[in-house]
C-alpha positions, 0 to 999 in steps of 0.5 A, a space after each residue: 453502470 457502477 458495480 454493486 458493493 457493500 463496503 468501501 475501504 481505503 488502502 495506501 501504499 508506501 515504501 522508497 522508490 523503485 521498490 516496486 509498489 506500482 508493480 505489486 499494485 498492477 500485479 494485483 488489480 490487472 494480473 500482469 507485471 511492468 517495469 513501470 516509471 516511478 509514480 509522480 505524486 499519486 496514483 490511484 486504482 480501484 479493484 472489487 473484491 470479496 470477504 466474509 460473502 461481501 463485496 468490497 470495494 477498494 480504493 488503493 492509494 500508490 504514493 511516490 517514493 521520492 522525497 520531493 514528493 512527500 508533502 503531497 502524499 501526507 494528506 492521503 493517509 488520512 481515512 485509510 484502513 489499510 497500508 502496504 509498506 513495501 520495500 525491495 529485499 535486494 536493497 538494505 535502504 529501502 528495508 532501513 527506511 522502512 524502519 526509520 522514515 516510512 513507519 514514523 510517518 505513518 505514525 505521524 500522519 495516520 487519522 485511524 488508530 485501528 488501521 491494518 498494516 502489512 510489510 511486504 518484502 518484494 522482488 523474492 524472484 531475485 533470490 541470488 541477490 537478497 540482502 535482507 533476510 526474511 527473519 528481518 522482515 518478520 522481526 521488523 513486522 512483529 515490533 510494529 504490530 503489522 502483517 507480513 508477507 513476502 511477494 514477487 510483482 514480476 511472478 506474482 508469488 503471494 500477490 493475491 496473498 497479500 492483500 487477501 490477507 489484509 482485507 480479511 484482517 480490515 473485515 475482522 476489525 468492527 471499527 474498520 467494517 463500520 468505516 467501510 460502511 460509512 464510506 460506501 454512502 460517502 464515496 465521493 469524497 473519497 474517490 474524488 480526490 485528485 492528486 496534486 500536481 507535483 512542484 515541476 521546479 523541485 529536484 528531479 534528481 532525488 
C-alpha cells in the first residue's frame, strides 16, 4: 500500500560522469555508499520526506553524464521543481563543465522558471586532492542564482542537509508548492515515464 503524501516533487540530478551523482542519491535514499558504475540513460528513485509538517514524495531522476546520453535526458528537465548540479572537487573539468555545459543545458531545456537549483561539490573526503576551492563553488552558485553546499557521498557529510535545504526552498516557493499539489493528483504521469533505451551503437568510449 502506497505511503500517504501531501505533495509530489520532481528532482533532477545532472553533471559529468563520475562526479558521484548516483552515490549521492544512494546516500540520501538509503544511507549507504557504493562505488557505482556510470548511469546508463536515466535512473529513478523515490524518497519520502517531511517539511513544514507536510509529507512529501520525491521522484528523483539520476541522469547519465556521458555526452552520448545527452539526447535521452533532455526531456527529463520538463516539470522539475528542483535540480542538483554536481561536480567533483578533485576534477577541475567537472566544475568547468558545470558552468559551460550543464547550466546552459538546464537553461535550454527547463520548463519551470521557478525551479530551485542546488550546486553540489562532491568528494570533499578527498580534501588532499582538492583542486576546486569552496570559494569558487560559492561564487559560481551566487552568480547563477543557486543554493550551494559541499558533500561527501562516501562519508555522508552534508548529504541530508543538501536535500533538506533544496526541499525546504521548494516548499517555501508558492508556485512550486502549487505544482506539487497538482502533481499529486496526476502522479501517474510523472512516475510512469520510463527511461528510453540507450543506443547500443553509440560510441561507448566517451
